[in-house]
C-alpha positions in Angstrom: -10.4 -12.5 -19.6 -8.9 -9.8 -21.2 -5.8 -11.8 -22.2 -7.9 -14.6 -24.2 -9.8 -12.0 -26.0 -6.5 -10.5 -26.7 -5.0 -13.5 -28.2 -8.6 -14.1 -30.2 -8.0 -10.4 -31.7 -4.1 -11.4 -32.2 -5.4 -14.3 -34.6 -8.1 -12.8 -36.4 -5.6 -9.6 -37.1 -2.9 -12.0 -38.5 -5.5 -14.0 -40.7 -6.9 -11.0 -42.2 -3.2 -9.5 -42.6 -2.0 -13.0 -44.2 -4.9 -12.9 -46.7 -4.4 -8.9 -47.7 -0.6 -8.1 -47.6 2.7 -9.3 -48.1 5.4 -10.5 -45.5 6.7 -7.0 -44.8 3.2 -5.7 -43.8 2.4 -8.7 -41.8 5.5 -8.7 -39.8 4.8 -4.7 -39.1 0.8 -5.8 -38.4 2.4 -8.7 -35.8 5.0 -6.0 -34.7 2.2 -3.8 -33.6 0.0 -5.7 -32.4 2.5 -7.2 -30.4 3.0 -3.5 -28.7 -0.6 -3.3 -27.9 -0.6 -6.8 -26.2 2.1 -5.4 -24.1 0.4 -1.9 -23.3 -2.5 -3.6 -22.5 -1.0 -6.2 -20.1 0.7 -3.4 -18.4 -2.7 -1.5 -17.6 -4.6 -4.8 -16.5 -1.2 -5.4 -13.9 -2.0 -1.9 -13.1 -5.6 -2.1 -12.7 -5.4 -5.5 -10.4 -2.3 -3.7 -8.4 -3.4 -0.1 -8.7 -3.7 1.3 -5.5 -1.8 -1.5 -3.3 1.6 0.2 -3.5 0.2 3.6 -2.2 -0.5 2.0 1.1 3.2 0.9 1.4 4.3 4.3 0.1 1.9 5.7 3.1 3.4 3.8 5.3 7.1 4.9 4.6 6.4 8.4 4.4 4.4 7.8 7.6 7.8 6.3 9.2 10.0 9.1 7.4 7.7 11.8 9.5 8.4 10.0 12.4 12.3 9.9 12.3 12.2 13.3 11.2 10.3 14.2 14.2 7.9 15.6 12.3 4.4 15.4 14.9 2.3 17.3 12.8 2.8 15.2 9.4 2.8 11.7 11.4 -0.4 12.7 13.0 -2.2 13.7 9.5 -1.9 10.0 8.7 -4.7 9.2 11.4 -8.5 9.9 10.7 -10.1 12.5 13.6 -12.1 9.6 14.9 -9.2 6.7 14.6 -10.0 3.5 16.8 -7.0 1.9 18.4 -6.0 -0.6 20.7 -2.6 -0.7 21.9 -0.8 -3.4 23.9 -2.5 -3.9 27.2 -5.9 -2.5 26.2 -8.9 -5.0 26.1 -10.9 -3.4 23.5 -10.4 -1.1 20.2 -11.5 2.3 21.7 -12.3 5.8 19.3 -9.2 7.8 19.8 -9.1 11.5 19.4 -6.0 13.1 17.6 -4.9 14.5 21.4 -4.2 10.7 22.1 -2.6 9.6 18.7 -0.5 13.6 19.0 0.8 11.8 22.4 1.1 7.9 21.1 3.8 9.7 18.5 5.3 12.1 20.7 6.1 9.5 22.9 7.1 7.1 20.3 9.1 9.7 18.9 11.0 10.7 22.4 11.7 6.5 23.0 13.7 5.8 19.5 16.8 6.2 17.9 16.2 4.2 14.7 12.6 2.8 13.4 12.0 0.6 10.5 8.7 -1.1 8.7 8.2 -4.2 7.0 4.8 -5.0 5.3 3.5 -8.1 5.8 0.3 -8.3 3.8 -1.8 -5.2 2.1 -5.7 -5.8 1.2 -7.9 -3.1 -0.4 -11.2 -3.2 -1.6 -12.0 -3.0 -5.4 -12.7 0.8 -5.3 -9.5 1.5 -3.7 -10.9 3.3 -0.6 -10.4 1.2 1.8 -7.7 -1.3 2.8 -6.1 -3.2 5.7 -2.4 -3.6 6.4 -0.2 -5.7 8.3 2.9 -4.7 9.2 6.0 -5.0 12.0 7.5 -2.0 13.2 10.9 -2.4 14.8 12.3 0.5 17.0 15.7 0.7 17.9 15.4 2.7 21.5 17.6 5.1 23.3 18.7 2.1 25.8 19.0 -1.3 24.4 16.1 -2.3 27.0 13.6 -0.3 25.3 14.1 -1.8 21.6 11.2 -3.8 20.4 9.4 -4.8 17.1 5.7 -4.8 17.1 3.3 -6.5 15.0 0.3 -4.0 14.1 -2.9 -4.0 12.1 -4.0 -1.0 10.6 -7.2 -0.4 8.6 -6.8 2.7 6.0 -8.8 4.6 4.4 -8.6 7.0 1.0 -9.6 10.2 1.9 -8.3 13.9 1.1 -6.1 12.8 -1.5 -4.3 10.0 0.8 -4.5 7.0 3.2 -5.0 7.3 6.6 -5.8 5.2 9.3 -8.8 4.4 10.8 -8.1 1.8 13.0 -4.7 1.0 14.6 -4.0 -1.9 16.7 -1.0 -3.2 18.0 -1.1 -7.0 18.0 2.1 -7.9 20.1 5.9 -8.6 19.3 6.7 -10.0 16.3 6.0 -13.8 15.3 
């Protein structure tokens, strides 16, 4: 919609500038309008995709905290009452931070390396809530401990950053 208005504006400016000035000024006006359109298109893209990269950045930062064995930072990415369903659980349960601390500590003790691959990210129009599905690949200390887990998580933007409000292990990578 914005692009249509920009095209109409460009046409009007070109028509008006053609009536009032010579070819040198017309070229300058066309260049100025072209630059404005480029800036507005970039802003439009930023508005559409504005928060999505930050969810992915949050996952990268969270993974880095796990790799650095920084339990407190890793835990800071969970809300106080984050729901969770791990492999073997029948339903989602509200878990307190003590549970998530134990979960992360066990993960840190298990792996030698870990990677994340983001499958999908959806964020609401206000950029305050979202859903992400990602694959966490764990290389364990023993080859038998290696696994790839598919995880679905709801995230909320609070306290200046994204946090997990629901964390659900869906099973092995499909």
